[in-house]
One Martini backbone bead per residue (centre of mass of N, CA, C, O) as a GRO file, in nm:
protein
  349
    1UNK     BB    1  13.150  10.295  14.039
    2UNK     BB    2  12.851  10.392  14.055
    3UNK     BB    3  12.862  10.555  13.788
    4UNK     BB    4  12.920  10.313  13.604
    5UNK     BB    5  12.658  10.160  13.660
    6UNK     BB    6  12.469  10.380  13.560
    7UNK     BB    7  12.578  10.385  13.275
    8UNK     BB    8  12.507  10.087  13.202
    9UNK     BB    9  12.201  10.116  13.250
   10UNK     BB   10  12.154  10.334  13.035
   11UNK     BB   11  12.261  10.169  12.793
   12UNK     BB   12  12.044   9.943  12.808
   13UNK     BB   13  11.801  10.136  12.758
   14UNK     BB   14  11.943  10.245  12.467
   15UNK     BB   15  12.076   9.931  12.358
   16UNK     BB   16  12.402   9.862  12.471
   17UNK     BB   17  12.546  10.079  12.285
   18UNK     BB   18  12.692  10.357  12.168
   19UNK     BB   19  12.545  10.361  11.896
   20UNK     BB   20  12.252  10.318  12.002
   21UNK     BB   21  12.254  10.574  12.175
   22UNK     BB   22  12.289  10.775  11.944
   23UNK     BB   23  12.030  10.695  11.798
   24UNK     BB   24  11.839  10.754  12.030
   25UNK     BB   25  11.916  11.056  12.068
   26UNK     BB   26  11.847  11.145  11.779
   27UNK     BB   27  11.545  11.074  11.792
   28UNK     BB   28  11.478  11.256  12.032
   29UNK     BB   29  11.569  11.524  11.903
   30UNK     BB   30  11.379  11.506  11.657
   31UNK     BB   31  11.115  11.490  11.816
   32UNK     BB   32  11.143  11.771  11.965
   33UNK     BB   33  11.185  11.944  11.667
   34UNK     BB   34  11.000  11.864  11.423
   35UNK     BB   35  10.725  12.044  11.482
   36UNK     BB   36  10.897  12.337  11.469
   37UNK     BB   37  10.935  12.341  11.180
   38UNK     BB   38  10.866  12.525  10.891
   39UNK     BB   39  10.846  12.258  10.691
   40UNK     BB   40  10.600  12.168  10.816
   41UNK     BB   41  10.323  11.988  10.693
   42UNK     BB   42   9.986  12.005  10.621
   43UNK     BB   43   9.762  11.778  10.492
   44UNK     BB   44   9.907  11.491  10.482
   45UNK     BB   45   9.868  11.188  10.281
   46UNK     BB   46   9.805  10.874  10.209
   47UNK     BB   47   9.720  10.745   9.926
   48UNK     BB   48   9.398  10.630   9.800
   49UNK     BB   49   9.213  10.444   9.619
   50UNK     BB   50   8.940  10.661   9.524
   51UNK     BB   51   9.098  10.916   9.680
   52UNK     BB   52   9.081  11.263   9.533
   53UNK     BB   53   8.959  11.409   9.789
   54UNK     BB   54   8.953  11.591  10.074
   55UNK     BB   55   8.693  11.454  10.199
   56UNK     BB   56   8.820  11.156  10.209
   57UNK     BB   57   9.026  11.255  10.476
   58UNK     BB   58   8.870  11.337  10.744
   59UNK     BB   59   8.923  11.031  10.889
   60UNK     BB   60   9.215  11.056  10.857
   61UNK     BB   61   9.564  11.030  10.908
   62UNK     BB   62   9.810  11.227  10.923
   63UNK     BB   63  10.138  11.329  10.829
   64UNK     BB   64  10.462  11.381  10.935
   65UNK     BB   65  10.620  11.639  10.727
   66UNK     BB   66  10.897  11.755  10.551
   67UNK     BB   67  10.916  12.034  10.314
   68UNK     BB   68  11.182  12.093  10.073
   69UNK     BB   69  11.339  12.199   9.812
   70UNK     BB   70  11.219  12.328   9.543
   71UNK     BB   71  11.211  12.198   9.207
   72UNK     BB   72  11.312  12.223   8.847
   73UNK     BB   73  11.291  11.998   8.557
   74UNK     BB   74  11.261  11.857   8.248
   75UNK     BB   75  11.310  11.557   8.347
   76UNK     BB   76  11.154  11.575   8.662
   77UNK     BB   77  11.021  11.826   8.726
   78UNK     BB   78  10.846  11.868   9.014
   79UNK     BB   79  11.025  11.891   9.323
   80UNK     BB   80  11.058  11.746   9.662
   81UNK     BB   81  11.180  11.731   9.972
   82UNK     BB   82  11.203  11.489  10.249
   83UNK     BB   83  11.101  11.435  10.605
   84UNK     BB   84  11.097  11.167  10.848
   85UNK     BB   85  11.025  10.975  11.079
   86UNK     BB   86  11.085  10.644  11.135
   87UNK     BB   87  10.769  10.566  11.172
   88UNK     BB   88  10.756  10.722  10.883
   89UNK     BB   89  10.727  10.539  10.599
   90UNK     BB   90  10.875  10.627  10.282
   91UNK     BB   91  10.846  10.489   9.963
   92UNK     BB   92  10.901  10.383   9.672
   93UNK     BB   93  10.565  10.444   9.529
   94UNK     BB   94  10.447  10.636   9.699
   95UNK     BB   95  10.144  10.823   9.765
   96UNK     BB   96  10.087  11.177   9.801
   97UNK     BB   97   9.849  11.396   9.971
   98UNK     BB   98   9.767  11.743   9.927
   99UNK     BB   99   9.495  11.909  10.061
  100UNK     BB  100   9.570  12.211  10.049
  101UNK     BB  101   9.673  12.199   9.719
  102UNK     BB  102   9.577  11.960   9.552
  103UNK     BB  103   9.825  11.735   9.558
  104UNK     BB  104  10.038  11.494   9.393
  105UNK     BB  105  10.286  11.251   9.510
  106UNK     BB  106  10.576  11.078   9.401
  107UNK     BB  107  10.794  10.847   9.513
  108UNK     BB  108  11.150  10.845   9.387
  109UNK     BB  109  11.291  10.880   9.677
  110UNK     BB  110  11.458  10.672   9.939
  111UNK     BB  111  11.600  10.700  10.282
  112UNK     BB  112  11.778  10.530  10.531
  113UNK     BB  113  11.892  10.707  10.815
  114UNK     BB  114  12.038  10.525  11.044
  115UNK     BB  115  11.756  10.462  11.184
  116UNK     BB  116  11.626  10.769  11.227
  117UNK     BB  117  11.539  10.853  10.924
  118UNK     BB  118  11.360  10.992  10.644
  119UNK     BB  119  11.464  11.053  10.301
  120UNK     BB  120  11.378  11.247   9.992
  121UNK     BB  121  11.169  11.234   9.684
  122UNK     BB  122  10.919  11.426   9.521
  123UNK     BB  123  10.676  11.402   9.258
  124UNK     BB  124  10.475  11.588   9.067
  125UNK     BB  125  10.168  11.546   8.960
  126UNK     BB  126   9.993  11.606   8.614
  127UNK     BB  127   9.797  11.342   8.612
  128UNK     BB  128   9.489  11.158   8.544
  129UNK     BB  129   9.450  10.823   8.512
  130UNK     BB  130   9.210  10.643   8.298
  131UNK     BB  131   9.032  10.328   8.362
  132UNK     BB  132   8.938   9.992   8.318
  133UNK     BB  133   8.871   9.708   8.453
  134UNK     BB  134   8.759   9.375   8.440
  135UNK     BB  135   8.471   9.493   8.581
  136UNK     BB  136   8.445   9.818   8.490
  137UNK     BB  137   8.604   9.980   8.678
  138UNK     BB  138   8.705  10.299   8.754
  139UNK     BB  139   9.031  10.424   8.730
  140UNK     BB  140   9.239  10.660   8.935
  141UNK     BB  141   9.569  10.788   8.860
  142UNK     BB  142   9.824  10.940   8.959
  143UNK     BB  143  10.079  11.110   8.751
  144UNK     BB  144  10.378  11.125   8.557
  145UNK     BB  145  10.398  11.333   8.267
  146UNK     BB  146  10.613  11.283   7.978
  147UNK     BB  147  10.751  11.403   7.692
  148UNK     BB  148  10.917  11.170   7.452
  149UNK     BB  149  10.949  11.332   7.207
  150UNK     BB  150  11.195  11.281   6.942
  151UNK     BB  151  11.333  11.410   6.648
  152UNK     BB  152  11.034  11.530   6.617
  153UNK     BB  153  10.695  11.663   6.564
  154UNK     BB  154  10.478  11.404   6.587
  155UNK     BB  155  10.511  11.338   6.272
  156UNK     BB  156  10.427  11.114   5.988
  157UNK     BB  157  10.483  11.046   5.656
  158UNK     BB  158  10.243  10.846   5.442
  159UNK     BB  159  10.208  10.952   5.169
  160UNK     BB  160   9.889  11.094   5.208
  161UNK     BB  161   9.966  11.058   5.514
  162UNK     BB  162   9.927  11.175   5.857
  163UNK     BB  163  10.088  11.069   6.155
  164UNK     BB  164  10.112  11.013   6.483
  165UNK     BB  165  10.430  10.998   6.712
  166UNK     BB  166  10.377  11.052   6.987
  167UNK     BB  167  10.534  11.046   7.322
  168UNK     BB  168  10.487  10.896   7.647
  169UNK     BB  169  10.565  10.904   8.005
  170UNK     BB  170  10.443  10.703   8.283
  171UNK     BB  171  10.426  10.748   8.634
  172UNK     BB  172  10.352  10.479   8.866
  173UNK     BB  173  10.235  10.295   9.095
  174UNK     BB  174  10.297   9.969   9.210
  175UNK     BB  175  10.043   9.733   9.118
  176UNK     BB  176   9.795   9.524   9.013
  177UNK     BB  177   9.688   9.742   8.806
  178UNK     BB  178   9.957   9.847   8.666
  179UNK     BB  179  10.075   9.564   8.584
  180UNK     BB  180   9.825   9.507   8.374
  181UNK     BB  181   9.932   9.703   8.181
  182UNK     BB  182   9.872   9.680   7.822
  183UNK     BB  183   9.865   9.579   7.525
  184UNK     BB  184   9.587   9.778   7.386
  185UNK     BB  185   9.585  10.008   7.576
  186UNK     BB  186   9.398  10.311   7.619
  187UNK     BB  187   9.430  10.680   7.632
  188UNK     BB  188   9.366  10.990   7.759
  189UNK     BB  189   9.588  11.281   7.659
  190UNK     BB  190   9.381  11.552   7.718
  191UNK     BB  191   9.220  11.875   7.762
  192UNK     BB  192   9.072  11.839   7.496
  193UNK     BB  193   8.729  11.764   7.478
  194UNK     BB  194   8.657  11.795   7.167
  195UNK     BB  195   8.971  11.673   7.063
  196UNK     BB  196   9.106  11.411   7.176
  197UNK     BB  197   9.396  11.236   7.252
  198UNK     BB  198   9.528  10.916   7.189
  199UNK     BB  199   9.684  10.633   7.359
  200UNK     BB  200   9.919  10.359   7.339
  201UNK     BB  201  10.061  10.085   7.456
  202UNK     BB  202  10.422   9.972   7.432
  203UNK     BB  203  10.509   9.985   7.751
  204UNK     BB  204  10.598   9.804   8.071
  205UNK     BB  205  10.806   9.927   8.316
  206UNK     BB  206  10.875   9.723   8.629
  207UNK     BB  207  11.219   9.737   8.696
  208UNK     BB  208  11.375  10.012   8.714
  209UNK     BB  209  11.179  10.074   8.997
  210UNK     BB  210  11.261   9.814   9.202
  211UNK     BB  211  11.180   9.996   9.475
  212UNK     BB  212  11.025   9.918   9.725
  213UNK     BB  213  10.715   9.938   9.577
  214UNK     BB  214  10.737  10.082   9.314
  215UNK     BB  215  10.758  10.157   8.955
  216UNK     BB  216  10.579  10.243   8.664
  217UNK     BB  217  10.666  10.267   8.307
  218UNK     BB  218  10.468  10.413   8.065
  219UNK     BB  219  10.453  10.366   7.717
  220UNK     BB  220  10.315  10.598   7.476
  221UNK     BB  221  10.128  10.621   7.164
  222UNK     BB  222   9.990  10.762   6.923
  223UNK     BB  223   9.632  10.716   6.851
  224UNK     BB  224   9.344  10.623   6.745
  225UNK     BB  225   9.018  10.713   6.761
  226UNK     BB  226   8.705  10.566   6.897
  227UNK     BB  227   8.384  10.686   6.880
  228UNK     BB  228   8.227  10.410   6.946
  229UNK     BB  229   8.405  10.340   7.230
  230UNK     BB  230   8.467  10.620   7.327
  231UNK     BB  231   8.453  10.826   7.633
  232UNK     BB  232   8.488  11.158   7.661
  233UNK     BB  233   8.335  11.241   7.921
  234UNK     BB  234   8.494  11.018   8.104
  235UNK     BB  235   8.786  10.937   7.986
  236UNK     BB  236   8.732  10.652   7.817
  237UNK     BB  237   8.860  10.388   7.667
  238UNK     BB  238   8.675  10.135   7.577
  239UNK     BB  239   8.391  10.166   7.677
  240UNK     BB  240   8.186   9.987   7.931
  241UNK     BB  241   7.886   9.927   8.030
  242UNK     BB  242   7.759   9.772   8.301
  243UNK     BB  243   7.454   9.747   8.227
  244UNK     BB  244   7.539   9.647   7.909
  245UNK     BB  245   7.709   9.409   7.981
  246UNK     BB  246   7.828   9.102   7.798
  247UNK     BB  247   8.068   9.033   7.939
  248UNK     BB  248   8.285   8.767   8.050
  249UNK     BB  249   8.440   8.771   8.360
  250UNK     BB  250   8.720   8.541   8.398
  251UNK     BB  251   8.998   8.429   8.572
  252UNK     BB  252   9.038   8.150   8.403
  253UNK     BB  253   9.158   8.322   8.197
  254UNK     BB  254   9.500   8.286   8.075
  255UNK     BB  255   9.484   8.294   7.746
  256UNK     BB  256   9.598   8.374   7.415
  257UNK     BB  257   9.561   8.291   7.055
  258UNK     BB  258   9.736   8.302   6.741
  259UNK     BB  259   9.638   8.194   6.421
  260UNK     BB  260   9.824   8.081   6.118
  261UNK     BB  261   9.987   8.039   5.807
  262UNK     BB  262  10.104   8.340   5.792
  263UNK     BB  263  10.322   8.651   5.832
  264UNK     BB  264  10.277   8.707   5.517
  265UNK     BB  265  10.215   8.985   5.308
  266UNK     BB  266  10.098   9.043   4.988
  267UNK     BB  267  10.128   9.279   4.764
  268UNK     BB  268   9.823   9.226   4.587
  269UNK     BB  269   9.714   9.001   4.745
  270UNK     BB  270   9.585   8.809   4.962
  271UNK     BB  271   9.429   8.797   5.240
  272UNK     BB  272   9.500   8.731   5.578
  273UNK     BB  273   9.433   8.494   5.825
  274UNK     BB  274   9.327   8.555   6.172
  275UNK     BB  275   9.308   8.358   6.476
  276UNK     BB  276   9.131   8.383   6.787
  277UNK     BB  277   9.190   8.249   7.126
  278UNK     BB  278   9.058   8.118   7.435
  279UNK     BB  279   9.203   8.002   7.754
  280UNK     BB  280   9.211   7.819   8.018
  281UNK     BB  281   9.379   7.660   8.279
  282UNK     BB  282   9.293   7.371   8.125
  283UNK     BB  283   9.279   7.427   7.797
  284UNK     BB  284   9.001   7.549   7.749
  285UNK     BB  285   8.788   7.683   7.544
  286UNK     BB  286   8.668   8.024   7.513
  287UNK     BB  287   8.341   8.168   7.385
  288UNK     BB  288   8.247   8.417   7.608
  289UNK     BB  289   8.462   8.618   7.487
  290UNK     BB  290   8.519   8.934   7.392
  291UNK     BB  291   8.687   9.051   7.129
  292UNK     BB  292   9.009   9.215   7.027
  293UNK     BB  293   9.147   9.417   6.772
  294UNK     BB  294   9.495   9.531   6.709
  295UNK     BB  295   9.660   9.776   6.507
  296UNK     BB  296  10.019   9.840   6.464
  297UNK     BB  297  10.074  10.133   6.270
  298UNK     BB  298  10.144  10.402   6.021
  299UNK     BB  299   9.921  10.246   5.792
  300UNK     BB  300   9.615  10.174   5.849
  301UNK     BB  301   9.456  10.311   5.602
  302UNK     BB  302   9.587  10.111   5.381
  303UNK     BB  303   9.453   9.878   5.480
  304UNK     BB  304   9.284   9.562   5.442
  305UNK     BB  305   8.999   9.520   5.659
  306UNK     BB  306   8.850   9.228   5.816
  307UNK     BB  307   8.601   9.180   6.075
  308UNK     BB  308   8.506   8.874   6.285
  309UNK     BB  309   8.543   8.863   6.584
  310UNK     BB  310   8.804   8.615   6.591
  311UNK     BB  311   8.842   8.743   6.298
  312UNK     BB  312   9.109   8.843   6.057
  313UNK     BB  313   9.169   9.041   5.767
  314UNK     BB  314   9.481   9.113   5.585
  315UNK     BB  315   9.567   9.372   5.347
  316UNK     BB  316   9.763   9.486   5.048
  317UNK     BB  317   9.825   9.762   4.775
  318UNK     BB  318  10.150   9.866   4.836
  319UNK     BB  319  10.474   9.884   4.737
  320UNK     BB  320  10.595  10.105   4.951
  321UNK     BB  321  10.539   9.875   5.202
  322UNK     BB  322  10.768   9.707   5.168
  323UNK     BB  323  10.909   9.572   5.475
  324UNK     BB  324  10.698   9.626   5.653
  325UNK     BB  325  10.541   9.636   5.983
  326UNK     BB  326  10.299   9.449   6.187
  327UNK     BB  327  10.101   9.478   6.482
  328UNK     BB  328   9.916   9.214   6.633
  329UNK     BB  329   9.632   9.223   6.862
  330UNK     BB  330   9.492   8.996   7.105
  331UNK     BB  331   9.188   9.046   7.298
  332UNK     BB  332   8.996   9.168   7.514
  333UNK     BB  333   8.796   9.448   7.572
  334UNK     BB  334   9.012   9.527   7.819
  335UNK     BB  335   9.314   9.416   7.732
  336UNK     BB  336   9.330   9.121   7.807
  337UNK     BB  337   9.494   8.846   7.717
  338UNK     BB  338   9.736   8.910   7.534
  339UNK     BB  339   9.845   8.877   7.190
  340UNK     BB  340  10.124   8.854   6.948
  341UNK     BB  341  10.201   8.959   6.601
  342UNK     BB  342  10.430   8.974   6.331
  343UNK     BB  343  10.396   9.147   6.025
  344UNK     BB  344  10.494   9.108   5.683
  345UNK     BB  345  10.574   9.284   5.391
  346UNK     BB  346  10.554   9.163   5.057
  347UNK     BB  347  10.611   9.057   4.756
  348UNK     BB  348  10.442   8.902   4.494
  349UNK     BB  349  10.720   8.832   4.316
   0.00000   0.00000   0.00000
């Protein structure tokens, strides 16, 4: 009887049920052996925005993590499986920095194994995406970039012109900065600094990986570079110098609106006027925000375009482009508060 009492006392210390005691014992066993495993990796940290160098983590606490079974596939890139103790929770969307190999990993799979430990999969990032936020601050996010161009060579012929149609998909951790990414934001995606290629956002999918902290999947399409606005040296499209910045960034701006008489452009007819305006949260028009017009189509050089502040005239005189569509985007200079209208080209007769 005394042995039974001791057994019940031990059960209470370990959780009160046989299942909880097994969980407790499993955690204790893992704790005793975890740091002796050959797969235990050193110099691993939770990535923090703005800290992309080894020196930035000298005062940070590293995490105990096992990395094993490294694989590669064309669809998922370079991946590695991980295991952590239960108190070290790594969720989908977490970014991990390996200071020993100077590599960034995005957590794309994570499982809570019976409240004993976590295991999952990390995807090696292969690009640092750079852009400016609404204050002009340059943001740098590690991401996984995969070429999504299919069924073509990345180019499409339109009359006398050949335009790029290459597409990429970028996986980034989901937070307030990446959720705000939208058309007509552009990025440099090219190691060729002499003649880099730019891409424009066509989609921000923030629901497909809505697990854990979440992942955003940004689809971008090859787009024309603007040498007057893009800073190749810094790797920032539509760069605005903070020192010379004339833009008024105010969070009270809630939306933009495009007004027009018609969304039909007659080939050979008069150019159509489109007017863009910004409004604050009280519905009052804001006139102190510098506007930006973006035209998305494969035949931009064919169009007759005249732009003046928040007004833009668009016309065309090419019969072969009848029934084609144009996507017109109005936003501020940082690509925020954007609104869109689809324009169709019709016959004059």
